[in-house]
C-alpha positions as CSV (number, residue, x, y, z in Angstrom):
1,M,17.8,25.6,-28.0
2,L,18.3,22.8,-25.4
3,L,21.7,21.4,-24.5
4,S,20.4,17.9,-25.6
5,E,20.0,19.3,-29.2
6,V,23.5,20.7,-29.6
7,Q,25.9,18.9,-31.9
8,T,29.4,17.6,-30.9
9,D,32.2,20.2,-30.8
10,K,29.8,23.2,-30.6
11,K,30.3,26.0,-28.1
12,V,27.3,27.2,-26.1
13,L,26.4,29.7,-23.5
14,I,24.1,28.4,-20.8
15,K,21.0,30.7,-20.7
16,E,18.6,29.1,-18.3
17,I,18.3,25.9,-16.1
18,N,14.7,24.7,-15.9
19,A,15.0,22.0,-13.3
20,D,13.8,21.3,-9.8
21,A,15.8,22.6,-6.8
22,I,17.7,19.3,-6.2
23,L,19.0,19.1,-9.8
24,K,19.9,22.8,-9.9
25,K,21.9,22.3,-6.7
26,R,23.7,19.3,-8.2
27,L,24.4,21.1,-11.4
28,R,25.7,24.2,-9.5
29,A,28.1,21.9,-7.6
30,L,29.4,20.7,-10.9
31,G,30.0,24.3,-12.1
32,I,27.0,24.3,-14.5
33,T,25.3,27.7,-13.9
34,K,23.7,30.4,-16.0
35,H,26.1,32.5,-18.2
36,I,28.8,29.8,-18.3
37,K,30.4,28.7,-21.6
38,A,30.5,25.0,-22.4
39,I,31.6,22.8,-25.2
40,V,29.8,19.5,-26.1
41,L,32.5,16.9,-26.4
42,E,30.8,13.6,-26.9
43,E,27.4,11.9,-27.1
44,S,26.7,8.3,-26.3
45,L,24.8,6.1,-28.8
46,G,21.2,7.2,-28.8
47,K,22.2,10.4,-27.1
48,Q,21.5,9.0,-23.7
49,N,24.5,10.8,-22.2
50,I,26.2,14.0,-23.2
51,K,29.8,14.9,-22.1
52,I,30.5,18.6,-21.9
53,S,33.5,20.7,-21.0
54,I,33.2,23.6,-18.6
55,G,36.5,25.4,-18.0
56,S,39.0,22.7,-17.2
57,A,36.3,20.2,-16.0
58,E,34.5,17.5,-18.1
59,V,31.0,16.5,-17.0
60,A,28.7,13.8,-18.2
61,L,25.0,14.5,-18.1
62,R,22.0,12.3,-18.7
63,A,19.8,13.3,-21.7
64,S,17.0,14.1,-19.3
65,E,19.1,16.6,-17.5
66,A,20.4,18.1,-20.7
67,K,16.8,18.7,-21.8
68,Q,16.3,21.0,-18.9
69,I,19.2,23.3,-19.8
70,E,18.6,26.1,-22.3
71,V,21.6,27.3,-24.3
72,E,22.6,29.6,-27.1
73,E,25.2,28.6,-29.6
74,I,28.3,30.8,-29.8
75,K,31.1,31.1,-32.2
């Protein structure tokens, strides 16, 4: 499942990041790495942006970026 497909208030585990080196570096700087738990907080109209929580940080991602992050829903 891709991060862009996850519904609001769902918890996920990041399994894989399928992005180019530049985007991977940016995501890593924001704390978005493999094996990290995240919660989808909000989605903009049309799902153009997705706001997630990772630890105590909140990060907004473009839909195109979220489509490159594979996740697994957790309880």
